[in-house]
C-alpha positions as CSV (number, residue, x, y, z in Angstrom):
1,V,-9.9,10.0,5.8
2,S,-7.5,12.9,6.0
3,M,-7.0,14.8,9.2
4,P,-4.3,17.1,10.5
5,S,-1.5,15.6,12.7
6,Y,-1.6,18.8,14.8
7,D,-4.3,20.5,16.9
8,P,-6.0,22.9,14.5
9,N,-7.4,24.8,17.5
10,L,-4.0,26.3,17.9
11,L,-4.8,28.5,14.9
12,V,-8.2,29.8,16.2
13,D,-7.2,32.6,18.5
14,G,-3.7,33.1,17.2
15,I,-0.8,30.7,17.4
16,S,2.3,31.2,19.6
17,S,5.6,31.7,17.9
18,K,6.8,28.5,19.5
19,D,3.9,26.4,18.3
20,Y,4.1,27.9,14.8
21,S,7.8,27.3,14.6
22,G,7.2,23.7,15.7
23,L,4.7,23.2,12.8
24,L,7.1,24.8,10.3
25,N,10.0,22.6,11.3
26,D,8.0,19.4,11.7
27,P,9.6,16.8,9.3
28,N,6.1,15.6,8.4
29,T,5.3,19.0,7.0
30,P,1.8,19.2,8.4
31,L,1.1,22.7,6.8
32,V,1.7,21.4,3.3
33,N,-1.5,21.0,1.3
34,R,-0.8,17.6,-0.2
35,A,-3.6,17.9,-2.7
36,T,-1.9,20.8,-4.4
37,Q,1.7,20.6,-3.3
38,G,2.3,16.9,-3.0
39,V,4.1,15.2,-5.9
40,Y,2.8,11.7,-6.5
41,P,3.2,9.2,-9.3
42,P,0.2,9.4,-11.6
43,A,-0.1,5.6,-11.6
44,S,-2.4,3.9,-14.2
45,T,-3.8,7.2,-15.4
46,V,-0.9,7.2,-17.9
47,K,-1.9,3.9,-19.5
48,P,-4.5,5.3,-22.0
49,Y,-2.0,8.0,-23.1
50,V,0.8,5.5,-23.5
51,A,-1.6,3.2,-25.5
52,V,-2.7,6.0,-27.9
53,Y,0.9,7.0,-28.6
54,A,2.1,3.4,-29.0
55,L,-0.8,2.8,-31.5
56,S,-0.3,6.1,-33.4
57,A,3.5,5.7,-33.6
58,G,3.2,2.1,-34.8
59,V,5.0,0.7,-31.8
60,I,2.0,-1.7,-31.5
61,T,-1.2,-2.5,-33.4
62,R,-4.6,-3.3,-32.0
63,N,-3.7,-7.0,-32.6
64,T,-0.3,-6.9,-30.8
65,G,-0.3,-9.6,-28.2
66,L,1.6,-10.5,-25.1
67,F,1.3,-13.3,-22.6
68,D,1.3,-12.0,-19.1
69,P,2.4,-14.6,-16.4
70,G,2.4,-11.9,-13.7
71,W,5.7,-10.3,-14.6
72,W,7.7,-8.9,-17.4
73,Q,11.4,-9.8,-17.7
74,F,13.9,-7.2,-18.9
75,P,15.5,-8.7,-22.1
76,G,19.0,-10.1,-21.5
77,S,18.8,-10.0,-17.7
78,E,17.2,-11.7,-14.7
79,K,15.4,-8.5,-13.7
80,R,11.6,-9.0,-13.5
81,Y,9.0,-6.3,-13.1
82,R,5.9,-7.6,-11.3
83,D,2.3,-7.0,-12.4
84,W,-0.3,-6.0,-9.8
85,K,-2.0,-9.3,-10.5
86,K,0.3,-11.9,-9.0
87,W,-0.7,-14.8,-11.4
88,G,-0.9,-12.6,-14.4
89,H,-3.6,-11.8,-16.9
90,G,-2.9,-14.4,-19.5
91,H,-3.0,-13.5,-23.2
92,M,-3.4,-9.7,-23.6
93,N,-3.9,-7.2,-26.4
94,I,-4.1,-3.5,-26.0
95,T,-7.9,-3.5,-25.4
96,R,-7.7,-6.1,-22.7
97,S,-4.6,-4.6,-21.1
98,L,-6.5,-1.3,-20.7
99,E,-9.6,-3.0,-19.4
100,E,-7.6,-4.9,-16.8
101,S,-4.9,-2.3,-16.2
102,A,-2.2,-5.0,-16.9
103,D,1.2,-3.6,-16.0
104,T,3.2,-6.1,-18.1
105,F,1.8,-4.9,-21.4
106,F,2.8,-1.4,-20.6
107,Y,6.2,-2.4,-19.4
108,Q,6.8,-3.9,-22.9
109,I,5.5,-0.7,-24.6
110,A,7.7,1.5,-22.4
111,Y,10.7,-0.7,-23.2
112,D,9.9,-0.5,-27.0
113,M,9.3,3.3,-26.9
114,G,12.2,4.4,-24.7
115,I,12.1,7.3,-22.3
116,D,12.8,10.1,-24.9
117,R,9.7,9.4,-26.9
118,L,7.6,8.5,-23.9
119,S,8.4,11.7,-21.9
120,E,8.0,13.9,-25.0
121,W,4.5,12.4,-25.6
122,M,3.4,12.6,-21.9
123,S,4.6,16.2,-21.6
124,K,2.1,17.1,-24.4
125,F,-0.7,16.2,-22.0
126,G,0.7,18.1,-19.1
127,Y,2.5,15.4,-17.2
128,G,5.2,17.1,-15.2
129,K,3.8,20.5,-15.6
130,Y,1.5,22.9,-13.6
131,T,-2.2,22.4,-14.3
132,G,-2.9,26.1,-14.5
133,I,-5.6,25.7,-11.8
134,D,-6.1,29.0,-9.9
135,L,-4.2,27.9,-6.8
136,A,-1.1,29.8,-5.9
137,E,0.5,27.0,-3.9
138,E,0.2,24.4,-6.7
139,R,3.4,22.5,-7.5
140,S,4.3,20.9,-10.8
141,G,4.7,17.2,-11.0
142,N,7.7,15.3,-12.4
143,M,8.1,13.8,-15.8
144,P,11.1,11.6,-15.7
145,T,13.7,12.3,-18.4
146,R,17.4,11.7,-18.8
147,E,18.0,15.3,-17.8
148,W,15.7,15.1,-14.8
149,K,17.5,12.0,-13.4
150,Q,21.0,13.5,-14.0
151,K,20.0,16.8,-12.3
152,R,18.2,15.2,-9.4
153,F,20.3,12.1,-8.7
154,K,23.6,12.8,-10.5
155,K,23.2,9.5,-12.4
156,P,22.6,8.6,-16.0
157,W,19.3,7.2,-17.3
158,Y,19.3,3.4,-17.8
159,Q,16.9,1.6,-20.0
160,G,15.5,-0.2,-17.0
161,D,14.5,3.2,-15.5
162,T,12.0,3.5,-18.4
163,I,10.0,0.4,-17.5
164,P,8.0,1.7,-14.5
165,V,7.3,5.0,-16.3
166,G,5.0,3.0,-18.6
167,I,2.7,2.4,-15.7
168,G,3.0,5.8,-14.1
169,Q,5.5,4.9,-11.4
């Protein structure tokens, strides 16, 4: 359920300057339409797109397998990326990973593809762009790239940054 954090009756007969200023300056931005102006990660909606690209680019085949113990470990480090299913999905291929939305399979694909290929592919499907829907207040999303991170955070892109992009985070 979504409901305003302010009294909408304030707007019925005209709102005072003081009340309107309070809404405009509220750190929770109650006047922002989060459906069209909120910027949220696309989450698992990216997985079919990532799968199609990985298959068409030869990064994987339909028989590529991976054992999922509930996490994926970044090669050469202790860093682990958790799957949503704590105990893992067991032996996976692309079909089963899509059926079960297994994060670990897509972590591996993202690692193998890299952010440059991944972001170029996802941009072709509109990720990070305006939808073109007829709403003036619509905001574009973010498609993480090396340039985006440098501009936003003043930091370089690391290979580990790519891993969560494979699951839309």
